[in-house]
N, C-alpha and C positions, 0 to 999 in steps of 0.2 A: 248543832251546837257543839262548840269545842268544850271538851271536858276530859281531864286526865285524872284518873283515880290515883291519889297519893297513898292512901291507907283506907281501910274499910269505912272510916268515918271522915275522910278528908279528900277534897277535890281541888283541882286547879282549873280555873275557867277564865275566859276573857272578862275583864272588868270594863263594861261598856257604859256609855252615857245614860242608857235607860235604867241603870242600877244606881243612879245618883242618890236617891233617898237612902238606900241601904248603905252606900259608901259614907254618906254624911253621918248617919247614925253610928257607923263603926268608928269614924274619926272622933266623934264626940265621946264614945265610950273609952277609946284608947289614947285620947289626946295627951294626958299627963305622961304616959309611957313613951309615946312617939315624939313629942315636941322637942326633947333635947337633941334629937338627931335629924329631924325632918321639918324643914320650914313650912311645908304644906299642911302639917298637922295643926298649925296655928292659923293658916289662912282659909282653910276649908271649915266654914262655920255653919253652913246650911246647905240645903239641897241644890240651890243655884250655884254656889261656889264649887260644890262637888261636881255638878254637871259640867261646868266650864273646865275644870281640871281634867275630867275624863274625856271631854270632847277634844281637848288639845291632843291627847294621845290617840283618839280615834282618827283625827285628821292626819297626824303623823303616820299612823299605820297605813292609811289610805295612800300616802305618798312614799311608802316603803321606808318609813322611819321608825320612831319609837313605838313601843307597844306596852300595854299594861294588863296584868292578870291578877285575879284575886284567889286567895286560898280560903276555902270554906271548910269549917270543922263542924260536924253535926248540923249541917245546913245553915250555919251562921258565918258571915264574913269574919275571918280571924287574922287576915294579913294579906300580903300581896308581894308582887315582884314586877319589875318593869325593865324594859330596855330604855334607860334614860337617853342613851345615844345609840342609834343604830344606823351606821353609815356604810352601805354597800360599796360606795366608790372607793373608800379607803380600807374596806374590809375590817372595820373596827366597830365594836359595840361596848357599851357599859351596862352592867346589871346593877339594879338597886333592889333592896329587899326591906320588908318590915313585917312584924308579927306581934300580935297581942301578947302581953305578958303571960296570960294563962295558957297559951298554946305553945310556949317555948319548951325546949327540951325533948321534943319528939322527932327531931331531924327533918322537919317539914321544909325549912329554908334551904338546907343543904340539898335535899332531894329536888326541890323546885329549881334552885339555881343550876344544879347539874343537868336537869332537863333542858333548861334554857340554853346553857352552854352547848349541850349536845346538838340541839336544833340549829343554833347559830353556826356551829362548825360543820356538822355533817350535812345539813340541809341547805344552808345559805352560803356556805363557803367563807365564813368570817375567819380571818387569820388571827385576830387579837381580841380577847375579851377582857375588859377592865372591871375592876371592883374598887370603888373609892369609899373611904370611911374616915371618920374621925379617929385620931390615935387613941382616944379613951374608950372607943367602942370595942371592948375586948371580945364580945360575942361575935361581932361581925368579922373581926380579924381571925378568930378561930375558924369560922366557916370558910373564909378565903384560903386558909392553910389546908383545911380538909379537902377542899376542891383541887388542891395541887397548884394553887396560884403562888406566885413569887412576889415579894415586896420589892417594888422598884424605887421607892423613895417617897419624899414628902413634898407636897406643894404648899409652900408657906403662905399663910393668910389668903388662901385661894377661894374660900367659900364664906360668903357673908352670912352671919347669923346674928340677929339682934343688933345689926349695925357694926359688928366686929368681924374682921376677917379671921376665919378659923383655918388651922392647918388641916390638910387632908392627906392621908396615906393613899398611895396608888399601888394596887396589886394587879397582877394580870396573869393570864395563861395564854399561850400561843396555840394555834391549831395543831401543830405537830406534837406538842406536849400533851394536849387533850386526847388526840387520836391514839397516841402511844399507850395511854392509860385507859382509854375508853373506846375501843374499836367499834365501828358501826355494827349494829345487829344485822346478821345476814338472813335473808329469807330462804327457807328451805323447803 
């Protein structure tokens, strides 16, 4: 089983379809906090819709596409991260993240996103890692900055939310930039 220890009380693990009930319960608990930023926080309403969402990522991973992971804090699902886009042909991927309000402020998202970027660049040879966020999501923008990403611009009305096109900021880091700041660990 894939598990990466983030802290003594926090783990990163694959979020797979067999965890649909736990994911649905998490979305229910965190819906109010997540819904302004994540459309799926409104559409995942029960175990079946959670299973369908997770199965899409399982299918994508099986074809070397997107992937989804959960962050567990004290054994309870508290957030997650995903490769919303993972395209080996173009050497580009996009990371998405979310975290329960009560788990914020511990550096879990930055640490998890850093692990994902590191894997994408060092293991999979990705050249470009993107981070897309709403301009009003100051916490997300702060993480992108701490990861060394650069703001590239705004996609105007590019993301439909509640029937209205929302602007999206695009941040990215290139493999050479990441490697310069985060050389791969050497085995000794």
